[in-house]
C-alpha positions as CSV (number, residue, x, y, z in Angstrom):
1,M,0.0,-0.1,-0.3
2,A,1.3,3.5,-1.1
3,F,2.6,5.9,1.9
4,K,4.0,9.6,2.1
5,V,5.9,11.0,4.6
6,T,6.6,14.6,4.0
7,P,7.4,17.6,6.9
8,Y,3.8,18.3,6.0
9,E,1.9,15.2,5.3
10,V,1.6,11.4,6.7
11,S,-0.7,9.5,4.9
12,G,-1.1,5.6,4.1
13,N,0.8,2.6,6.2
14,V,4.2,3.9,6.5
15,D,6.9,1.0,5.8
16,Y,9.5,2.2,7.9
17,Q,12.4,0.1,6.5
18,K,11.6,1.3,2.8
19,L,11.2,4.9,4.5
20,I,15.0,4.4,5.8
21,K,16.3,3.5,2.1
22,E,14.3,6.1,0.3
23,F,15.8,8.9,2.8
24,G,19.0,7.4,3.2
25,L,19.1,6.8,6.8
26,K,20.8,4.3,8.5
27,P,19.2,1.8,10.7
28,L,19.8,2.3,14.3
29,D,21.5,-1.2,14.9
30,S,22.4,-2.8,18.3
31,K,26.2,-1.7,17.9
32,T,25.6,1.6,18.0
33,I,23.3,1.5,21.1
34,E,25.8,-0.5,22.9
35,K,28.6,2.3,22.2
36,L,26.0,4.8,23.7
37,T,25.4,2.7,26.3
38,K,29.0,2.9,27.4
39,F,28.3,6.7,28.2
40,T,24.7,6.4,29.6
41,K,25.2,3.2,31.8
42,E,21.7,2.1,30.7
43,T,19.6,1.5,27.5
44,H,16.6,4.0,27.3
45,F,13.1,1.9,26.7
46,M,12.5,3.9,23.1
47,L,15.7,2.1,22.1
48,R,15.1,-1.2,23.1
49,R,11.4,-1.1,22.0
50,K,12.9,0.4,18.4
51,I,10.6,3.4,19.2
52,F,14.0,5.6,17.4
53,I,14.9,3.6,14.6
54,A,17.3,5.1,12.7
55,H,20.3,7.8,12.6
56,R,22.9,10.5,10.7
57,D,26.4,10.3,12.1
58,F,25.0,8.9,15.5
59,N,28.6,7.0,16.0
60,W,30.4,10.4,15.0
61,I,28.9,12.6,17.5
62,L,30.1,9.5,20.6
63,E,33.6,9.6,19.0
64,E,33.7,13.4,19.1
65,Y,32.6,13.2,22.9
66,K,34.7,10.7,23.8
67,K,37.7,13.2,23.1
68,G,36.0,15.7,25.0
69,N,34.0,18.0,22.1
70,K,30.6,18.2,23.7
71,F,27.5,18.3,21.5
72,F,24.6,20.5,22.0
73,L,21.0,19.1,21.3
74,Y,18.5,20.6,19.2
75,T,14.8,19.6,18.3
76,G,11.7,22.0,18.0
77,R,7.7,21.9,17.3
78,G,5.9,23.7,14.4
79,P,3.0,25.4,16.7
80,S,0.0,24.4,14.9
81,G,-2.2,23.9,17.7
82,N,-1.9,22.4,21.6
83,T,0.9,19.7,22.0
84,H,-0.1,16.1,21.7
85,L,1.0,13.1,23.4
86,G,2.8,12.3,20.3
87,H,5.0,15.4,20.5
88,L,6.7,14.5,23.8
89,L,8.3,11.1,22.5
90,P,11.3,13.0,21.1
91,W,11.4,15.3,23.8
92,I,11.5,12.8,26.5
93,F,14.4,10.9,25.0
94,T,16.1,14.6,24.5
95,K,15.7,14.8,28.1
96,W,17.4,11.7,28.7
97,L,20.3,12.4,26.6
98,Y,20.4,16.1,28.3
99,D,20.6,14.6,31.6
100,K,23.1,11.8,30.7
101,F,25.5,14.2,28.7
102,K,25.2,17.3,30.7
103,V,24.9,19.1,27.4
104,D,23.0,22.2,26.0
105,F,19.6,22.1,24.7
106,W,18.3,24.3,21.9
107,F,14.5,24.1,21.3
108,Q,13.1,25.8,17.9
109,I,8.9,26.7,18.1
110,T,8.6,27.6,13.9
111,D,5.9,29.8,14.8
112,D,6.7,31.4,11.0
113,E,6.5,27.9,9.3
114,K,3.2,26.9,10.4
115,F,2.0,30.5,9.5
116,L,3.5,30.1,5.9
117,F,2.1,26.4,5.4
118,N,-1.4,26.6,6.9
119,P,-3.8,29.0,5.8
120,K,-6.1,28.6,8.2
121,L,-3.8,30.3,11.1
122,S,-3.0,33.8,11.5
123,L,0.7,34.8,13.0
124,E,-1.2,35.7,16.2
125,D,-2.3,32.0,16.3
126,T,0.9,30.6,15.7
127,N,2.7,33.0,17.9
128,H,-0.1,31.9,21.0
129,F,0.5,28.1,20.5
130,A,4.5,28.7,20.4
131,H,4.0,30.2,23.9
132,E,1.7,27.0,24.9
133,N,4.0,24.7,23.5
134,A,6.8,26.2,25.1
135,L,5.2,25.3,28.6
136,D,5.2,21.6,27.6
137,I,9.0,21.5,27.4
138,I,9.9,22.9,30.7
139,A,6.9,21.0,32.4
140,L,9.3,18.1,31.1
141,G,12.0,19.1,33.4
142,F,14.7,20.8,31.3
143,K,16.5,23.6,33.0
144,P,17.1,27.1,32.0
145,D,20.8,27.4,32.4
146,R,21.2,24.7,30.0
147,T,17.8,25.4,27.6
148,K,17.0,28.0,25.3
149,I,13.7,28.1,23.7
150,V,13.8,30.0,20.1
151,I,10.5,31.4,18.9
152,D,11.5,32.2,15.5
153,T,9.0,35.5,14.7
154,E,10.9,36.7,18.3
155,C,14.6,36.0,17.1
156,A,14.5,37.2,13.6
157,D,17.1,39.7,14.2
158,I,19.4,37.0,15.4
159,M,18.2,34.1,12.7
160,Y,17.6,36.1,9.6
161,P,21.3,37.0,9.1
162,L,22.5,33.3,9.6
163,A,19.4,32.0,7.6
164,I,20.2,34.3,4.3
165,Q,23.6,32.5,4.4
166,V,21.9,29.1,4.2
167,A,19.4,30.4,1.7
168,K,22.2,31.5,-0.6
169,K,23.1,28.2,-0.9
170,V,19.8,26.3,-1.4
171,T,18.5,26.4,-5.1
172,F,14.8,26.5,-5.7
173,S,15.1,23.0,-7.8
174,V,16.4,21.3,-4.4
175,V,13.4,22.9,-2.4
176,K,10.8,21.8,-4.7
177,S,12.2,18.5,-5.0
178,V,13.0,17.9,-1.4
179,F,9.7,19.3,-0.2
180,G,7.2,18.8,-3.1
181,L,6.5,22.3,-3.6
182,Q,4.9,23.8,-6.7
183,N,5.3,27.3,-8.7
184,D,2.1,28.5,-6.6
185,S,3.8,28.3,-3.1
186,N,4.3,31.3,-1.4
187,I,7.6,32.4,-1.1
188,G,8.1,32.2,2.2
189,S,7.3,28.4,2.4
190,I,10.4,28.3,-0.4
191,F,12.4,30.2,2.0
192,Y,11.6,28.4,5.3
193,T,13.8,25.3,5.4
194,S,16.4,27.9,6.0
195,M,14.9,29.1,9.3
196,Q,15.1,25.4,10.3
197,A,18.6,24.7,9.7
198,V,19.8,28.1,11.7
199,P,19.7,26.5,15.4
200,A,22.2,23.3,13.9
201,F,24.7,25.9,13.9
202,M,23.6,29.4,15.8
203,P,25.1,28.3,19.0
204,S,28.7,27.7,17.2
205,V,28.2,31.2,16.2
206,L,27.2,32.7,19.4
207,K,30.2,30.9,21.4
208,G,32.7,31.5,18.5
209,K,33.6,27.9,18.7
210,V,32.2,24.9,16.2
211,M,30.4,22.5,18.3
212,P,28.8,19.1,16.8
213,C,25.0,19.0,17.0
214,L,22.8,16.1,17.7
215,I,19.2,16.5,16.4
216,P,16.5,14.1,18.0
217,H,13.5,14.3,16.0
218,G,10.1,12.4,14.1
219,I,11.4,10.7,10.7
220,D,9.0,13.2,8.7
221,Q,11.4,16.4,9.4
222,D,14.2,14.5,8.0
223,P,14.1,16.3,4.4
224,H,14.9,19.9,6.3
225,F,18.3,18.5,7.9
226,R,19.3,16.6,4.6
227,V,19.4,20.2,3.5
228,T,21.0,21.2,6.1
229,R,23.3,18.7,6.5
230,D,24.5,19.4,2.7
231,I,24.7,23.3,3.2
232,L,26.5,23.6,6.6
233,P,29.8,22.5,5.6
234,K,30.1,25.2,2.9
235,L,29.4,27.4,5.5
236,G,32.4,26.0,7.7
237,Y,30.3,23.9,10.2
238,P,29.8,20.0,10.7
239,K,27.0,18.3,9.3
240,P,24.2,18.0,12.5
241,A,24.0,14.5,13.5
242,S,20.3,13.3,14.0
243,I,18.4,10.0,15.3
244,Q,14.8,9.7,14.0
245,N,11.9,7.8,15.6
246,V,8.5,6.3,14.5
247,F,5.3,8.0,14.6
248,F,2.9,7.7,17.8
249,P,-0.1,5.7,16.5
250,S,-3.8,7.6,16.3
251,L,-6.4,6.5,18.4
252,T,-8.3,6.6,15.2
253,K,-7.5,4.5,11.5
254,S,-5.1,7.5,10.5
255,N,-1.5,6.7,10.6
256,K,-0.2,9.2,13.0
257,M,-1.7,11.7,15.7
258,S,-2.2,14.9,14.5
259,A,-2.9,18.5,16.3
260,S,-5.0,19.3,13.9
261,M,-7.5,16.5,14.0
262,P,-8.3,16.5,18.0
263,E,-9.9,12.9,17.7
264,T,-6.6,11.3,16.6
265,A,-4.6,12.1,19.9
266,V,-4.5,12.8,23.5
267,F,-3.5,16.8,24.3
268,T,-1.4,17.9,27.2
269,T,-4.4,19.9,27.9
270,D,-6.9,17.6,27.8
271,D,-9.4,17.0,31.1
272,P,-10.2,14.0,32.4
273,K,-13.5,13.4,30.9
274,T,-12.0,14.3,27.6
275,V,-9.2,11.6,27.9
276,K,-12.0,9.0,29.1
277,K,-14.1,9.8,26.0
278,K,-11.4,9.6,23.6
279,I,-9.9,6.6,25.1
280,G,-13.1,5.1,25.5
281,S,-13.9,5.4,21.8
282,A,-10.4,4.4,20.5
283,L,-9.7,1.7,17.7
284,T,-8.7,-1.5,19.4
285,G,-7.9,-5.2,18.4
286,G,-10.3,-6.7,20.2
287,R,-12.8,-9.3,19.0
288,E,-16.8,-8.1,18.2
289,T,-18.0,-9.6,21.2
290,L,-17.0,-10.7,24.7
291,A,-17.6,-14.2,24.1
292,E,-15.6,-14.3,20.7
293,Q,-12.7,-12.8,23.0
294,K,-12.3,-15.0,25.2
295,E,-12.1,-17.8,22.6
296,K,-9.7,-16.2,19.8
297,G,-7.8,-13.8,22.1
298,G,-7.5,-10.0,20.9
299,Q,-4.7,-8.3,18.6
300,P,-2.6,-6.2,20.8
301,D,-0.5,-5.4,17.5
302,I,-3.0,-3.6,15.8
303,C,-4.6,-2.1,18.9
304,S,-4.2,1.8,19.4
305,V,-4.7,1.6,23.2
306,F,-2.2,-1.3,23.8
307,K,0.5,1.1,21.8
308,Y,-0.1,3.9,23.9
309,Y,1.3,1.1,26.8
310,F,4.2,0.5,24.5
311,F,5.0,3.8,23.7
312,L,4.6,5.7,27.0
313,F,2.5,4.2,29.8
314,E,4.2,0.7,30.8
315,M,7.9,1.4,31.2
316,D,8.7,-2.3,32.2
317,D,9.1,-4.8,29.3
318,K,8.5,-7.9,31.4
319,K,5.0,-6.2,32.2
320,L,4.2,-5.3,28.8
321,E,4.8,-8.5,27.7
322,E,2.7,-10.4,30.2
323,Q,-0.2,-7.8,29.1
324,R,0.3,-8.8,25.6
325,Q,0.2,-12.5,26.0
326,L,-3.0,-11.9,28.4
327,C,-4.8,-9.7,25.3
328,K,-3.7,-12.4,22.8
329,K,-4.7,-15.7,25.3
330,G,-8.4,-13.6,25.8
331,K,-7.8,-13.3,29.3
332,L,-7.4,-9.4,29.1
333,M,-10.9,-7.7,28.5
334,C,-10.5,-4.0,26.2
335,G,-12.8,-2.5,28.6
336,D,-10.2,-3.2,31.7
337,C,-7.4,-2.4,29.3
338,K,-8.8,0.9,28.5
339,A,-9.9,1.9,32.3
340,E,-6.3,1.2,33.6
341,L,-4.9,3.4,30.7
342,I,-7.4,6.3,31.4
343,N,-6.0,6.1,35.2
344,R,-2.6,6.3,33.9
345,I,-3.1,8.9,31.5
346,N,-4.8,11.2,33.8
347,T,-2.5,10.8,36.2
348,F,0.3,11.4,34.0
349,L,-1.2,14.6,33.1
350,E,-2.6,15.6,36.6
351,S,1.1,16.0,37.1
352,H,2.2,17.5,33.9
353,Q,-0.6,20.2,34.0
354,K,0.8,21.6,37.2
355,K,3.8,21.4,36.0
356,R,3.1,23.8,33.0
357,E,1.0,26.0,35.0
358,E,4.1,26.7,37.0
359,A,6.2,26.9,34.1
360,R,4.3,30.1,32.5
361,K,5.7,31.8,35.9
362,V,9.7,30.9,34.7
363,L,9.1,30.9,30.8
364,D,10.8,34.3,30.5
365,E,14.2,32.2,31.8
366,Y,13.8,30.1,28.9
367,L,13.2,32.1,26.0
368,F,16.3,33.0,23.8
369,K,17.3,36.7,24.1
370,R,20.5,38.2,23.0
């Protein structure tokens, strides 16, 4: 079945192994994970479960760190709405790297991008969501002394001189080919990838020292960083390394969560009743009747509820496998599984939302200002 993956559209049933080949990524193999574990002393569950599946130059980053050349972390968010749990995947993994390696973290919020690419959003809308999304980053525990949040339209005086250096090296034919833009695309969207390249080398510019960059991100954003990797050596900076995660599955039949389709995802701002409603109506791998479920067993591998446990809400691999087997043997009913997940999500959100509100008081400490 055909699928499509771009920074602006994901459709169809994604074949990740085929996508890795199409994008020219390297599979994240056991040898690379073993090298990482020598530094971290543990293996993150997202690596064990192959939620992160591919990379570019990750081994090089580790070698640079071993030499004493510290890298910095960079990832981001396009603020088209509130943050959903799928957005948290690379941020949670980034937080783990941030803690293990004691490095700086730059988080770009691309309010300009979402304004340019989404005809329904005003600049006021995207800037509002930029500030709201920033609260979710702070709520995850990043500290202001090693964290800088860059909102594009508020940092244009610093970013634009760097972005035009990138833009001068990128042709319209490359942008059309990589991003699928057409002659009727607005000129802002054609220029935009130059802005997303900036945080990959801006810390080096500001410190007057060339520094390696590591970008954990959803695999759909890879086209931006392929362009970035082509251009930065021409400007005297190393290619940024990256590590890519798969998509957090949708609660419905669509392939991934989407901020523009609230029914597909649980958002960090959802209240308990909303969570109960969304999980209660989520697509499962259950059978049509209770009797059939007990006789034939459920199908956890196609169940969006089970995948919530897999991606975020059951950290213990042994317990997760026990849950999988109970489902397959017809000993775990969908209603019970949903009820437990609702409880776990609401417990997480209760804590997270308190931290979000506390973050409003300190947001200014995180926002990058020269």
